[in-house]
C-alpha positions in Angstrom: 0.0 0.0 0.2 1.7 3.4 -0.9 1.9 6.0 1.8 -0.5 8.9 1.9 -0.4 12.2 3.5 -3.9 12.4 4.1 -5.6 10.5 7.1 -8.9 10.4 8.7 -9.0 9.0 12.2 -5.5 7.4 11.9 -6.5 5.8 8.4 -4.5 6.9 5.3 -6.6 7.6 2.2 -5.7 8.7 -1.3 -7.5 12.2 -2.3 -7.3 11.3 -6.1 -10.2 8.8 -5.6 -12.6 11.4 -4.3 -15.5 12.4 -6.6 -15.5 15.7 -8.2 -18.5 17.8 -8.8 -19.5 18.2 -12.3 -19.8 21.5 -14.2 -23.2 20.6 -15.6 -26.1 22.5 -14.2 -28.1 21.0 -11.6 -31.7 21.9 -9.9 -30.9 22.3 -6.0 -32.1 24.1 -3.1 -29.9 25.9 -0.4 -31.6 27.6 2.7 -35.0 27.8 1.0 -33.7 29.4 -2.3 -34.0 27.5 -5.6 -30.9 27.1 -8.0 -30.4 25.8 -11.5 -26.6 26.0 -11.4 -23.4 23.6 -11.5 -22.1 22.7 -8.3 -18.6 23.1 -9.3 -17.9 26.7 -9.9 -14.7 29.0 -10.4 -14.3 32.0 -8.3 -15.3 35.5 -9.4 -12.5 37.6 -10.7 -11.0 40.1 -8.2 -12.2 43.7 -8.5 -9.2 45.7 -7.2 -11.5 48.9 -6.8 -13.8 47.2 -4.4 -13.9 48.4 -0.9 -14.6 46.0 1.8 -16.0 47.3 5.2 -15.6 45.0 8.3 -16.0 45.9 11.8 -15.6 49.8 10.9 -12.3 49.4 9.1 -12.0 49.8 5.2 -9.8 47.3 3.3 -9.0 47.2 -0.4 -8.1 43.7 -2.0 -4.5 43.0 -2.3 -3.4 40.2 -5.0 -0.4 39.8 -2.3 -2.7 38.8 0.7 -4.9 36.8 -1.6 -3.0 33.6 -1.3 
């Protein structure tokens, strides 16, 4: 058995065997809202001009802090 870096409750497993969500649209409901969209999605592009407000402080997106 090949060594795996991932373990669950002491049992190693291979993450490459996981099922990956399809990009095909699926009807689903989340918190009472109905959607017809793929379960797998790509993140939205970053808008550097967007101001983020959190607990009274104003932040601007920085590519260096995104990772």
